[in-house]
Jmol script that loads the backbone (N, CA, C; Angstrom):
load data "model"
ATOM      1  N   MET A   1      25.745  -7.651 -85.991  1.00  0.00           N
ATOM      2  CA  MET A   1      25.293  -7.782 -84.611  1.00  0.00           C
ATOM      3  C   MET A   1      23.901  -7.175 -84.488  1.00  0.00           C
ATOM      4  N   HIS A   2      23.104  -7.818 -83.689  1.00  0.00           N
ATOM      5  CA  HIS A   2      21.778  -7.267 -83.441  1.00  0.00           C
ATOM      6  C   HIS A   2      21.549  -7.241 -81.935  1.00  0.00           C
ATOM      7  N   ARG A   3      21.434  -6.044 -81.402  1.00  0.00           N
ATOM      8  CA  ARG A   3      21.163  -5.892 -79.972  1.00  0.00           C
ATOM      9  C   ARG A   3      19.657  -5.804 -79.763  1.00  0.00           C
ATOM     10  N   ILE A   4      19.216  -6.214 -78.603  1.00  0.00           N
ATOM     11  CA  ILE A   4      17.810  -6.077 -78.236  1.00  0.00           C
ATOM     12  C   ILE A   4      17.732  -5.023 -77.139  1.00  0.00           C
ATOM     13  N   ILE A   5      16.838  -4.079 -77.324  1.00  0.00           N
ATOM     14  CA  ILE A   5      16.653  -3.012 -76.342  1.00  0.00           C
ATOM     15  C   ILE A   5      15.551  -3.403 -75.371  1.00  0.00           C
ATOM     16  N   ILE A   6      15.858  -3.277 -74.100  1.00  0.00           N
ATOM     17  CA  ILE A   6      14.920  -3.601 -73.022  1.00  0.00           C
ATOM     18  C   ILE A   6      14.668  -2.315 -72.242  1.00  0.00           C
ATOM     19  N   PHE A   7      13.430  -2.040 -71.905  1.00  0.00           N
ATOM     20  CA  PHE A   7      13.100  -0.884 -71.076  1.00  0.00           C
ATOM     21  C   PHE A   7      13.065  -1.338 -69.616  1.00  0.00           C
ATOM     22  N   TYR A   8      13.885  -0.717 -68.795  1.00  0.00           N
ATOM     23  CA  TYR A   8      13.892  -1.013 -67.359  1.00  0.00           C
ATOM     24  C   TYR A   8      12.540  -0.648 -66.751  1.00  0.00           C
ATOM     25  N   LYS A   9      12.063  -1.532 -65.871  1.00  0.00           N
ATOM     26  CA  LYS A   9      10.847  -1.241 -65.103  1.00  0.00           C
ATOM     27  C   LYS A   9      11.184  -1.346 -63.626  1.00  0.00           C
ATOM     28  N   THR A  10      10.645  -0.423 -62.838  1.00  0.00           N
ATOM     29  CA  THR A  10      10.850  -0.461 -61.388  1.00  0.00           C
ATOM     30  C   THR A  10      10.054  -1.629 -60.800  1.00  0.00           C
ATOM     31  N   LEU A  11      10.329  -1.930 -59.561  1.00  0.00           N
ATOM     32  CA  LEU A  11       9.605  -2.988 -58.851  1.00  0.00           C
ATOM     33  C   LEU A  11       8.097  -2.697 -58.849  1.00  0.00           C
ATOM     34  N   GLU A  12       7.752  -1.416 -58.785  1.00  0.00           N
ATOM     35  CA  GLU A  12       6.338  -1.008 -58.779  1.00  0.00           C
ATOM     36  C   GLU A  12       5.700  -1.067 -60.166  1.00  0.00           C
ATOM     37  N   GLY A  13       6.529  -1.296 -61.202  1.00  0.00           N
ATOM     38  CA  GLY A  13       5.995  -1.438 -62.554  1.00  0.00           C
ATOM     39  C   GLY A  13       6.048  -0.193 -63.413  1.00  0.00           C
ATOM     40  N   SER A  14       6.593   0.913 -62.888  1.00  0.00           N
ATOM     41  CA  SER A  14       6.706   2.087 -63.751  1.00  0.00           C
ATOM     42  C   SER A  14       7.930   1.932 -64.661  1.00  0.00           C
ATOM     43  N   CYS A  15       7.898   2.630 -65.787  1.00  0.00           N
ATOM     44  CA  CYS A  15       8.960   2.512 -66.784  1.00  0.00           C
ATOM     45  C   CYS A  15       9.494   3.924 -67.068  1.00  0.00           C
ATOM     46  N   PRO A  16      10.562   4.329 -66.366  1.00  0.00           N
ATOM     47  CA  PRO A  16      11.053   5.710 -66.473  1.00  0.00           C
ATOM     48  C   PRO A  16      11.378   6.154 -67.899  1.00  0.00           C
ATOM     49  N   VAL A  17      11.979   5.285 -68.704  1.00  0.00           N
ATOM     50  CA  VAL A  17      12.353   5.711 -70.062  1.00  0.00           C
ATOM     51  C   VAL A  17      11.109   5.896 -70.935  1.00  0.00           C
ATOM     52  N   LYS A  18      10.104   5.059 -70.747  1.00  0.00           N
ATOM     53  CA  LYS A  18       8.866   5.211 -71.518  1.00  0.00           C
ATOM     54  C   LYS A  18       8.157   6.497 -71.103  1.00  0.00           C
ATOM     55  N   GLU A  19       8.142   6.778 -69.816  1.00  0.00           N
ATOM     56  CA  GLU A  19       7.521   8.015 -69.339  1.00  0.00           C
ATOM     57  C   GLU A  19       8.224   9.236 -69.923  1.00  0.00           C
ATOM     58  N   PHE A  20       9.561   9.168 -70.014  1.00  0.00           N
ATOM     59  CA  PHE A  20      10.332  10.265 -70.608  1.00  0.00           C
ATOM     60  C   PHE A  20       9.969  10.425 -72.088  1.00  0.00           C
ATOM     61  N   LEU A  21       9.972   9.320 -72.824  1.00  0.00           N
ATOM     62  CA  LEU A  21       9.653   9.379 -74.261  1.00  0.00           C
ATOM     63  C   LEU A  21       8.237   9.904 -74.487  1.00  0.00           C
ATOM     64  N   ASP A  22       7.299   9.452 -73.657  1.00  0.00           N
ATOM     65  CA  ASP A  22       5.908   9.897 -73.790  1.00  0.00           C
ATOM     66  C   ASP A  22       5.741  11.392 -73.531  1.00  0.00           C
ATOM     67  N   SER A  23       6.678  11.993 -72.797  1.00  0.00           N
ATOM     68  CA  SER A  23       6.567  13.416 -72.454  1.00  0.00           C
ATOM     69  C   SER A  23       7.095  14.323 -73.565  1.00  0.00           C
ATOM     70  N   LEU A  24       7.716  13.732 -74.589  1.00  0.00           N
ATOM     71  CA  LEU A  24       8.386  14.531 -75.617  1.00  0.00           C
ATOM     72  C   LEU A  24       7.493  14.793 -76.822  1.00  0.00           C
ATOM     73  N   ASP A  25       7.832  15.844 -77.543  1.00  0.00           N
ATOM     74  CA  ASP A  25       7.207  16.167 -78.815  1.00  0.00           C
ATOM     75  C   ASP A  25       7.440  15.015 -79.808  1.00  0.00           C
ATOM     76  N   GLY A  26       6.503  14.799 -80.707  1.00  0.00           N
ATOM     77  CA  GLY A  26       6.584  13.691 -81.658  1.00  0.00           C
ATOM     78  C   GLY A  26       7.855  13.656 -82.489  1.00  0.00           C
ATOM     79  N   LYS A  27       8.325  14.822 -82.956  1.00  0.00           N
ATOM     80  CA  LYS A  27       9.528  14.866 -83.799  1.00  0.00           C
ATOM     81  C   LYS A  27      10.782  14.480 -83.007  1.00  0.00           C
ATOM     82  N   VAL A  28      10.834  14.909 -81.747  1.00  0.00           N
ATOM     83  CA  VAL A  28      11.962  14.549 -80.883  1.00  0.00           C
ATOM     84  C   VAL A  28      11.941  13.042 -80.631  1.00  0.00           C
ATOM     85  N   ALA A  29      10.766  12.516 -80.318  1.00  0.00           N
ATOM     86  CA  ALA A  29      10.630  11.072 -80.074  1.00  0.00           C
ATOM     87  C   ALA A  29      11.040  10.283 -81.319  1.00  0.00           C
ATOM     88  N   GLN A  30      10.709  10.788 -82.508  1.00  0.00           N
ATOM     89  CA  GLN A  30      11.111  10.114 -83.753  1.00  0.00           C
ATOM     90  C   GLN A  30      12.630  10.055 -83.870  1.00  0.00           C
ATOM     91  N   LYS A  31      13.303  11.169 -83.572  1.00  0.00           N
ATOM     92  CA  LYS A  31      14.764  11.189 -83.675  1.00  0.00           C
ATOM     93  C   LYS A  31      15.377  10.227 -82.659  1.00  0.00           C
ATOM     94  N   ILE A  32      14.834  10.209 -81.446  1.00  0.00           N
ATOM     95  CA  ILE A  32      15.343   9.289 -80.431  1.00  0.00           C
ATOM     96  C   ILE A  32      15.146   7.847 -80.886  1.00  0.00           C
ATOM     97  N   THR A  33      13.991   7.555 -81.464  1.00  0.00           N
ATOM     98  CA  THR A  33      13.729   6.207 -81.978  1.00  0.00           C
ATOM     99  C   THR A  33      14.745   5.839 -83.061  1.00  0.00           C
ATOM    100  N   TRP A  34      15.092   6.794 -83.906  1.00  0.00           N
ATOM    101  CA  TRP A  34      16.086   6.554 -84.956  1.00  0.00           C
ATOM    102  C   TRP A  34      17.446   6.225 -84.337  1.00  0.00           C
ATOM    103  N   VAL A  35      17.857   6.991 -83.314  1.00  0.00           N
ATOM    104  CA  VAL A  35      19.143   6.733 -82.648  1.00  0.00           C
ATOM    105  C   VAL A  35      19.118   5.353 -81.977  1.00  0.00           C
ATOM    106  N   LEU A  36      17.992   4.993 -81.369  1.00  0.00           N
ATOM    107  CA  LEU A  36      17.889   3.668 -80.733  1.00  0.00           C
ATOM    108  C   LEU A  36      17.964   2.555 -81.780  1.00  0.00           C
ATOM    109  N   SER A  37      17.465   2.811 -82.992  1.00  0.00           N
ATOM    110  CA  SER A  37      17.567   1.789 -84.043  1.00  0.00           C
ATOM    111  C   SER A  37      19.028   1.589 -84.459  1.00  0.00           C
ATOM    112  N   LEU A  38      19.851   2.651 -84.401  1.00  0.00           N
ATOM    113  CA  LEU A  38      21.291   2.501 -84.655  1.00  0.00           C
ATOM    114  C   LEU A  38      21.898   1.568 -83.607  1.00  0.00           C
ATOM    115  N   LEU A  39      21.490   1.770 -82.374  1.00  0.00           N
ATOM    116  CA  LEU A  39      21.969   0.961 -81.257  1.00  0.00           C
ATOM    117  C   LEU A  39      21.637  -0.515 -81.477  1.00  0.00           C
ATOM    118  N   GLU A  40      20.454  -0.779 -82.008  1.00  0.00           N
ATOM    119  CA  GLU A  40      20.049  -2.161 -82.283  1.00  0.00           C
ATOM    120  C   GLU A  40      20.816  -2.776 -83.449  1.00  0.00           C
ATOM    121  N   ASP A  41      21.065  -1.991 -84.490  1.00  0.00           N
ATOM    122  CA  ASP A  41      21.510  -2.564 -85.761  1.00  0.00           C
ATOM    123  C   ASP A  41      22.991  -2.438 -86.087  1.00  0.00           C
ATOM    124  N   LEU A  42      23.688  -1.417 -85.578  1.00  0.00           N
ATOM    125  CA  LEU A  42      25.078  -1.197 -85.969  1.00  0.00           C
ATOM    126  C   LEU A  42      26.051  -1.885 -85.013  1.00  0.00           C
ATOM    127  N   ASP A  43      27.107  -2.483 -85.588  1.00  0.00           N
ATOM    128  CA  ASP A  43      28.158  -3.061 -84.751  1.00  0.00           C
ATOM    129  C   ASP A  43      28.904  -1.955 -84.008  1.00  0.00           C
ATOM    130  N   ASN A  44      29.290  -0.930 -84.746  1.00  0.00           N
ATOM    131  CA  ASN A  44      30.027   0.193 -84.167  1.00  0.00           C
ATOM    132  C   ASN A  44      29.175   1.447 -84.272  1.00  0.00           C
ATOM    133  N   ILE A  45      28.708   1.917 -83.145  1.00  0.00           N
ATOM    134  CA  ILE A  45      27.847   3.088 -83.117  1.00  0.00           C
ATOM    135  C   ILE A  45      28.726   4.320 -82.933  1.00  0.00           C
ATOM    136  N   PRO A  46      28.566   5.332 -83.773  1.00  0.00           N
ATOM    137  CA  PRO A  46      29.387   6.541 -83.608  1.00  0.00           C
ATOM    138  C   PRO A  46      29.217   7.146 -82.212  1.00  0.00           C
ATOM    139  N   SER A  47      30.330   7.621 -81.623  1.00  0.00           N
ATOM    140  CA  SER A  47      30.273   8.180 -80.268  1.00  0.00           C
ATOM    141  C   SER A  47      29.421   9.450 -80.218  1.00  0.00           C
ATOM    142  N   LEU A  48      29.125  10.016 -81.368  1.00  0.00           N
ATOM    143  CA  LEU A  48      28.189  11.135 -81.426  1.00  0.00           C
ATOM    144  C   LEU A  48      26.836  10.722 -80.840  1.00  0.00           C
ATOM    145  N   TYR A  49      26.490   9.438 -80.984  1.00  0.00           N
ATOM    146  CA  TYR A  49      25.181   8.931 -80.549  1.00  0.00           C
ATOM    147  C   TYR A  49      25.217   8.024 -79.331  1.00  0.00           C
ATOM    148  N   PHE A  50      26.392   7.444 -79.033  1.00  0.00           N
ATOM    149  CA  PHE A  50      26.441   6.425 -77.985  1.00  0.00           C
ATOM    150  C   PHE A  50      27.824   6.425 -77.360  1.00  0.00           C
ATOM    151  N   LYS A  51      27.875   6.646 -76.035  1.00  0.00           N
ATOM    152  CA  LYS A  51      29.172   6.790 -75.392  1.00  0.00           C
ATOM    153  C   LYS A  51      29.119   6.277 -73.961  1.00  0.00           C
ATOM    154  N   LYS A  52      30.208   5.610 -73.547  1.00  0.00           N
ATOM    155  CA  LYS A  52      30.314   5.140 -72.170  1.00  0.00           C
ATOM    156  C   LYS A  52      30.648   6.332 -71.282  1.00  0.00           C
ATOM    157  N   LEU A  53      29.985   6.417 -70.129  1.00  0.00           N
ATOM    158  CA  LEU A  53      30.253   7.510 -69.192  1.00  0.00           C
ATOM    159  C   LEU A  53      31.468   7.168 -68.339  1.00  0.00           C
ATOM    160  N   ALA A  54      32.461   8.018 -68.385  1.00  0.00           N
ATOM    161  CA  ALA A  54      33.679   7.810 -67.603  1.00  0.00           C
ATOM    162  C   ALA A  54      33.349   7.836 -66.115  1.00  0.00           C
ATOM    163  N   GLY A  55      34.038   7.009 -65.363  1.00  0.00           N
ATOM    164  CA  GLY A  55      33.873   7.010 -63.913  1.00  0.00           C
ATOM    165  C   GLY A  55      32.610   6.310 -63.430  1.00  0.00           C
ATOM    166  N   THR A  56      31.964   5.543 -64.312  1.00  0.00           N
ATOM    167  CA  THR A  56      30.762   4.805 -63.900  1.00  0.00           C
ATOM    168  C   THR A  56      31.018   3.315 -64.037  1.00  0.00           C
ATOM    169  N   ASP A  57      30.145   2.538 -63.460  1.00  0.00           N
ATOM    170  CA  ASP A  57      30.232   1.084 -63.552  1.00  0.00           C
ATOM    171  C   ASP A  57      29.385   0.606 -64.743  1.00  0.00           C
ATOM    172  N   GLY A  58      29.882   0.870 -65.948  1.00  0.00           N
ATOM    173  CA  GLY A  58      29.222   0.353 -67.140  1.00  0.00           C
ATOM    174  C   GLY A  58      27.960   1.087 -67.555  1.00  0.00           C
ATOM    175  N   ILE A  59      27.860   2.366 -67.226  1.00  0.00           N
ATOM    176  CA  ILE A  59      26.709   3.159 -67.672  1.00  0.00           C
ATOM    177  C   ILE A  59      27.073   3.847 -68.984  1.00  0.00           C
ATOM    178  N   TRP A  60      26.185   3.736 -69.957  1.00  0.00           N
ATOM    179  CA  TRP A  60      26.346   4.355 -71.271  1.00  0.00           C
ATOM    180  C   TRP A  60      25.248   5.387 -71.450  1.00  0.00           C
ATOM    181  N   GLU A  61      25.463   6.308 -72.400  1.00  0.00           N
ATOM    182  CA  GLU A  61      24.412   7.263 -72.711  1.00  0.00           C
ATOM    183  C   GLU A  61      24.146   7.279 -74.205  1.00  0.00           C
ATOM    184  N   CYS A  62      22.869   7.258 -74.557  1.00  0.00           N
ATOM    185  CA  CYS A  62      22.437   7.523 -75.917  1.00  0.00           C
ATOM    186  C   CYS A  62      22.326   9.031 -76.005  1.00  0.00           C
ATOM    187  N   ARG A  63      22.953   9.586 -77.027  1.00  0.00           N
ATOM    188  CA  ARG A  63      23.060  11.038 -77.134  1.00  0.00           C
ATOM    189  C   ARG A  63      22.240  11.524 -78.322  1.00  0.00           C
ATOM    190  N   ILE A  64      21.299  12.413 -78.057  1.00  0.00           N
ATOM    191  CA  ILE A  64      20.413  12.904 -79.105  1.00  0.00           C
ATOM    192  C   ILE A  64      20.373  14.423 -79.032  1.00  0.00           C
ATOM    193  N   LYS A  65      20.601  15.047 -80.177  1.00  0.00           N
ATOM    194  CA  LYS A  65      20.481  16.509 -80.261  1.00  0.00           C
ATOM    195  C   LYS A  65      19.343  16.796 -81.221  1.00  0.00           C
ATOM    196  N   TYR A  66      18.446  17.655 -80.795  1.00  0.00           N
ATOM    197  CA  TYR A  66      17.336  18.039 -81.665  1.00  0.00           C
ATOM    198  C   TYR A  66      17.063  19.519 -81.443  1.00  0.00           C
ATOM    199  N   GLY A  67      17.205  20.291 -82.500  1.00  0.00           N
ATOM    200  CA  GLY A  67      17.081  21.737 -82.351  1.00  0.00           C
ATOM    201  C   GLY A  67      18.179  22.217 -81.417  1.00  0.00           C
ATOM    202  N   SER A  68      17.816  23.023 -80.446  1.00  0.00           N
ATOM    203  CA  SER A  68      18.823  23.523 -79.508  1.00  0.00           C
ATOM    204  C   SER A  68      18.880  22.677 -78.237  1.00  0.00           C
ATOM    205  N   ASN A  69      18.102  21.607 -78.188  1.00  0.00           N
ATOM    206  CA  ASN A  69      18.068  20.765 -76.989  1.00  0.00           C
ATOM    207  C   ASN A  69      18.949  19.531 -77.134  1.00  0.00           C
ATOM    208  N   ILE A  70      19.450  19.077 -76.004  1.00  0.00           N
ATOM    209  CA  ILE A  70      20.255  17.861 -75.951  1.00  0.00           C
ATOM    210  C   ILE A  70      19.532  16.884 -75.024  1.00  0.00           C
ATOM    211  N   TYR A  71      19.307  15.682 -75.525  1.00  0.00           N
ATOM    212  CA  TYR A  71      18.594  14.644 -74.779  1.00  0.00           C
ATOM    213  C   TYR A  71      19.567  13.514 -74.485  1.00  0.00           C
ATOM    214  N   ARG A  72      19.400  12.897 -73.322  1.00  0.00           N
ATOM    215  CA  ARG A  72      20.226  11.755 -72.948  1.00  0.00           C
ATOM    216  C   ARG A  72      19.323  10.641 -72.439  1.00  0.00           C
ATOM    217  N   ILE A  73      19.652   9.427 -72.859  1.00  0.00           N
ATOM    218  CA  ILE A  73      19.010   8.245 -72.293  1.00  0.00           C
ATOM    219  C   ILE A  73      20.129   7.358 -71.784  1.00  0.00           C
ATOM    220  N   PHE A  74      20.084   7.037 -70.502  1.00  0.00           N
ATOM    221  CA  PHE A  74      21.097   6.179 -69.904  1.00  0.00           C
ATOM    222  C   PHE A  74      20.736   4.716 -70.095  1.00  0.00           C
ATOM    223  N   CYS A  75      21.780   3.899 -70.174  1.00  0.00           N
ATOM    224  CA  CYS A  75      21.558   2.468 -70.358  1.00  0.00           C
ATOM    225  C   CYS A  75      22.786   1.694 -69.884  1.00  0.00           C
ATOM    226  N   PHE A  76      22.646   0.381 -69.886  1.00  0.00           N
ATOM    227  CA  PHE A  76      23.782  -0.503 -69.600  1.00  0.00           C
ATOM    228  C   PHE A  76      23.615  -1.757 -70.434  1.00  0.00           C
ATOM    229  N   MET A  77      24.728  -2.462 -70.627  1.00  0.00           N
ATOM    230  CA  MET A  77      24.743  -3.663 -71.464  1.00  0.00           C
ATOM    231  C   MET A  77      24.667  -4.905 -70.589  1.00  0.00           C
ATOM    232  N   LEU A  78      24.006  -5.909 -71.125  1.00  0.00           N
ATOM    233  CA  LEU A  78      24.009  -7.216 -70.486  1.00  0.00           C
ATOM    234  C   LEU A  78      24.980  -8.114 -71.244  1.00  0.00           C
ATOM    235  N   LYS A  79      25.377  -9.234 -70.649  1.00  0.00           N
ATOM    236  CA  LYS A  79      26.359 -10.128 -71.276  1.00  0.00           C
ATOM    237  C   LYS A  79      25.938 -10.600 -72.664  1.00  0.00           C
ATOM    238  N   ASP A  80      24.632 -10.802 -72.868  1.00  0.00           N
ATOM    239  CA  ASP A  80      24.150 -11.304 -74.151  1.00  0.00           C
ATOM    240  C   ASP A  80      23.962 -10.188 -75.180  1.00  0.00           C
ATOM    241  N   SER A  81      24.585  -9.044 -74.947  1.00  0.00           N
ATOM    242  CA  SER A  81      24.566  -7.863 -75.811  1.00  0.00           C
ATOM    243  C   SER A  81      23.219  -7.145 -75.866  1.00  0.00           C
ATOM    244  N   ASN A  82      22.309  -7.509 -74.973  1.00  0.00           N
ATOM    245  CA  ASN A  82      21.094  -6.723 -74.865  1.00  0.00           C
ATOM    246  C   ASN A  82      21.417  -5.406 -74.154  1.00  0.00           C
ATOM    247  N   VAL A  83      20.621  -4.395 -74.419  1.00  0.00           N
ATOM    248  CA  VAL A  83      20.826  -3.077 -73.836  1.00  0.00           C
ATOM    249  C   VAL A  83      19.589  -2.718 -73.024  1.00  0.00           C
ATOM    250  N   VAL A  84      19.799  -2.344 -71.759  1.00  0.00           N
ATOM    251  CA  VAL A  84      18.689  -1.955 -70.888  1.00  0.00           C
ATOM    252  C   VAL A  84      18.700  -0.437 -70.749  1.00  0.00           C
ATOM    253  N   LEU A  85      17.628   0.209 -71.220  1.00  0.00           N
ATOM    254  CA  LEU A  85      17.486   1.658 -71.083  1.00  0.00           C
ATOM    255  C   LEU A  85      16.892   1.950 -69.710  1.00  0.00           C
ATOM    256  N   THR A  86      17.551   2.840 -68.950  1.00  0.00           N
ATOM    257  CA  THR A  86      17.061   3.118 -67.605  1.00  0.00           C
ATOM    258  C   THR A  86      16.121   4.315 -67.568  1.00  0.00           C
ATOM    259  N   HIS A  87      16.585   5.471 -68.028  1.00  0.00           N
ATOM    260  CA  HIS A  87      15.771   6.684 -67.986  1.00  0.00           C
ATOM    261  C   HIS A  87      16.392   7.741 -68.889  1.00  0.00           C
ATOM    262  N   GLY A  88      15.644   8.800 -69.116  1.00  0.00           N
ATOM    263  CA  GLY A  88      16.142   9.878 -69.953  1.00  0.00           C
ATOM    264  C   GLY A  88      15.918  11.220 -69.304  1.00  0.00           C
ATOM    265  N   PHE A  89      16.613  12.231 -69.823  1.00  0.00           N
ATOM    266  CA  PHE A  89      16.421  13.594 -69.346  1.00  0.00           C
ATOM    267  C   PHE A  89      16.906  14.562 -70.420  1.00  0.00           C
ATOM    268  N   ILE A  90      16.507  15.817 -70.274  1.00  0.00           N
ATOM    269  CA  ILE A  90      16.986  16.869 -71.167  1.00  0.00           C
ATOM    270  C   ILE A  90      18.187  17.504 -70.489  1.00  0.00           C
ATOM    271  N   LYS A  91      19.309  17.513 -71.201  1.00  0.00           N
ATOM    272  CA  LYS A  91      20.556  18.006 -70.625  1.00  0.00           C
ATOM    273  C   LYS A  91      20.610  19.528 -70.760  1.00  0.00           C
ATOM    274  N   LYS A  92      20.784  20.192 -69.630  1.00  0.00           N
ATOM    275  CA  LYS A  92      20.768  21.663 -69.608  1.00  0.00           C
ATOM    276  C   LYS A  92      22.153  22.263 -69.375  1.00  0.00           C
ATOM    277  N   THR A  93      23.104  21.451 -68.919  1.00  0.00           N
ATOM    278  CA  THR A  93      24.438  21.964 -68.587  1.00  0.00           C
ATOM    279  C   THR A  93      25.495  21.136 -69.294  1.00  0.00           C
ATOM    280  N   GLN A  94      26.736  21.635 -69.305  1.00  0.00           N
ATOM    281  CA  GLN A  94      27.847  20.899 -69.919  1.00  0.00           C
ATOM    282  C   GLN A  94      28.060  19.546 -69.244  1.00  0.00           C
ATOM    283  N   ARG A  95      28.095  19.577 -67.923  1.00  0.00           N
ATOM    284  CA  ARG A  95      28.348  18.340 -67.168  1.00  0.00           C
ATOM    285  C   ARG A  95      27.047  17.576 -66.967  1.00  0.00           C
ATOM    286  N   THR A  96      27.156  16.255 -67.060  1.00  0.00           N
ATOM    287  CA  THR A  96      25.995  15.414 -66.791  1.00  0.00           C
ATOM    288  C   THR A  96      25.730  15.447 -65.287  1.00  0.00           C
ATOM    289  N   PRO A  97      24.495  15.774 -64.879  1.00  0.00           N
ATOM    290  CA  PRO A  97      24.195  15.851 -63.442  1.00  0.00           C
ATOM    291  C   PRO A  97      24.482  14.534 -62.712  1.00  0.00           C
ATOM    292  N   LYS A  98      25.181  14.651 -61.587  1.00  0.00           N
ATOM    293  CA  LYS A  98      25.571  13.477 -60.796  1.00  0.00           C
ATOM    294  C   LYS A  98      24.345  12.666 -60.366  1.00  0.00           C
ATOM    295  N   ASN A  99      23.240  13.359 -60.023  1.00  0.00           N
ATOM    296  CA  ASN A  99      22.056  12.628 -59.564  1.00  0.00           C
ATOM    297  C   ASN A  99      21.461  11.767 -60.678  1.00  0.00           C
ATOM    298  N   GLU A 100      21.616  12.182 -61.946  1.00  0.00           N
ATOM    299  CA  GLU A 100      21.118  11.370 -63.062  1.00  0.00           C
ATOM    300  C   GLU A 100      21.963  10.102 -63.225  1.00  0.00           C
ATOM    301  N   ILE A 101      23.278  10.245 -63.062  1.00  0.00           N
ATOM    302  CA  ILE A 101      24.173   9.079 -63.144  1.00  0.00           C
ATOM    303  C   ILE A 101      23.876   8.122 -61.995  1.00  0.00           C
ATOM    304  N   GLU A 102      23.693   8.678 -60.789  1.00  0.00           N
ATOM    305  CA  GLU A 102      23.386   7.833 -59.624  1.00  0.00           C
ATOM    306  C   GLU A 102      22.065   7.092 -59.815  1.00  0.00           C
ATOM    307  N   LYS A 103      21.091   7.749 -60.435  1.00  0.00           N
ATOM    308  CA  LYS A 103      19.802   7.114 -60.698  1.00  0.00           C
ATOM    309  C   LYS A 103      19.993   5.931 -61.662  1.00  0.00           C
ATOM    310  N   ALA A 104      20.796   6.126 -62.710  1.00  0.00           N
ATOM    311  CA  ALA A 104      21.061   5.051 -63.672  1.00  0.00           C
ATOM    312  C   ALA A 104      21.753   3.876 -62.990  1.00  0.00           C
ATOM    313  N   GLU A 105      22.711   4.157 -62.119  1.00  0.00           N
ATOM    314  CA  GLU A 105      23.415   3.081 -61.411  1.00  0.00           C
ATOM    315  C   GLU A 105      22.477   2.343 -60.465  1.00  0.00           C
ATOM    316  N   LYS A 106      21.589   3.079 -59.806  1.00  0.00           N
ATOM    317  CA  LYS A 106      20.607   2.461 -58.906  1.00  0.00           C
ATOM    318  C   LYS A 106      19.678   1.535 -59.697  1.00  0.00           C
ATOM    319  N   TYR A 107      19.197   2.013 -60.842  1.00  0.00           N
ATOM    320  CA  TYR A 107      18.316   1.200 -61.686  1.00  0.00           C
ATOM    321  C   TYR A 107      19.048  -0.045 -62.205  1.00  0.00           C
ATOM    322  N   LYS A 108      20.314   0.124 -62.581  1.00  0.00           N
ATOM    323  CA  LYS A 108      21.101  -1.015 -63.070  1.00  0.00           C
ATOM    324  C   LYS A 108      21.231  -2.071 -61.974  1.00  0.00           C
ATOM    325  N   ASN A 109      21.609  -1.644 -60.766  1.00  0.00           N
ATOM    326  CA  ASN A 109      21.776  -2.588 -59.655  1.00  0.00           C
ATOM    327  C   ASN A 109      20.464  -3.296 -59.331  1.00  0.00           C
ATOM    328  N   ASP A 110      19.362  -2.548 -59.356  1.00  0.00           N
ATOM    329  CA  ASP A 110      18.038  -3.117 -59.100  1.00  0.00           C
ATOM    330  C   ASP A 110      17.696  -4.156 -60.165  1.00  0.00           C
ATOM    331  N   PHE A 111      17.931  -3.830 -61.434  1.00  0.00           N
ATOM    332  CA  PHE A 111      17.622  -4.735 -62.540  1.00  0.00           C
ATOM    333  C   PHE A 111      18.393  -6.049 -62.404  1.00  0.00           C
ATOM    334  N   ILE A 112      19.691  -5.921 -62.161  1.00  0.00           N
ATOM    335  CA  ILE A 112      20.553  -7.110 -62.065  1.00  0.00           C
ATOM    336  C   ILE A 112      20.154  -7.953 -60.857  1.00  0.00           C
ATOM    337  N   GLU A 113      19.930  -7.315 -59.733  1.00  0.00           N
ATOM    338  CA  GLU A 113      19.542  -8.027 -58.513  1.00  0.00           C
ATOM    339  C   GLU A 113      18.230  -8.795 -58.726  1.00  0.00           C
ATOM    340  N   ARG A 114      17.236  -8.118 -59.296  1.00  0.00           N
ATOM    341  CA  ARG A 114      15.951  -8.784 -59.498  1.00  0.00           C
ATOM    342  C   ARG A 114      16.009  -9.863 -60.578  1.00  0.00           C
ATOM    343  N   SER A 115      16.840  -9.692 -61.616  1.00  0.00           N
ATOM    344  CA  SER A 115      16.904 -10.721 -62.659  1.00  0.00           C
ATOM    345  C   SER A 115      17.649 -11.968 -62.166  1.00  0.00           C
ATOM    346  N   GLN A 116      18.530 -11.805 -61.171  1.00  0.00           N
ATOM    347  CA  GLN A 116      19.206 -12.970 -60.598  1.00  0.00           C
ATOM    348  C   GLN A 116      18.285 -13.769 -59.692  1.00  0.00           C
ATOM    349  N   ASN A 117      17.265 -13.101 -59.161  1.00  0.00           N
ATOM    350  CA  ASN A 117      16.339 -13.766 -58.244  1.00  0.00           C
ATOM    351  C   ASN A 117      15.149 -14.401 -58.941  1.00  0.00           C
ATOM    352  N   GLU A 118      15.093 -14.271 -60.260  1.00  0.00           N
ATOM    353  CA  GLU A 118      13.931 -14.852 -60.992  1.00  0.00           C
ATOM    354  C   GLU A 118      14.093 -16.340 -61.169  1.00  0.00           C
TER     355      GLU A 118
END
end "model"
wireframe off; spacefill off
backbone 0.3
color backbone group
């Protein structure tokens, strides 16, 4: 299986996941790129790196640990097995912040709504 990764863009044209990646140290960005390549190339991605968030409407998280930091990139799947990355953040607590999940769901709804109107 080969998935295609798409970066979500807002109506205004900003790209939250690219802005997040651009803000990171080069070595961290390299590790995230490696995890995203697993997402593209592997049929079964280990849950260490990719997991569906319980209690959400199809929101998944790419999970990256580098040094003592934990990074998350939220995404969702399209029917054709493409993956849309919404945004990323550095996880500071055990629980994933509710506002980050809500942001991912908002971006997903926006993406789907706008792609149906094209």
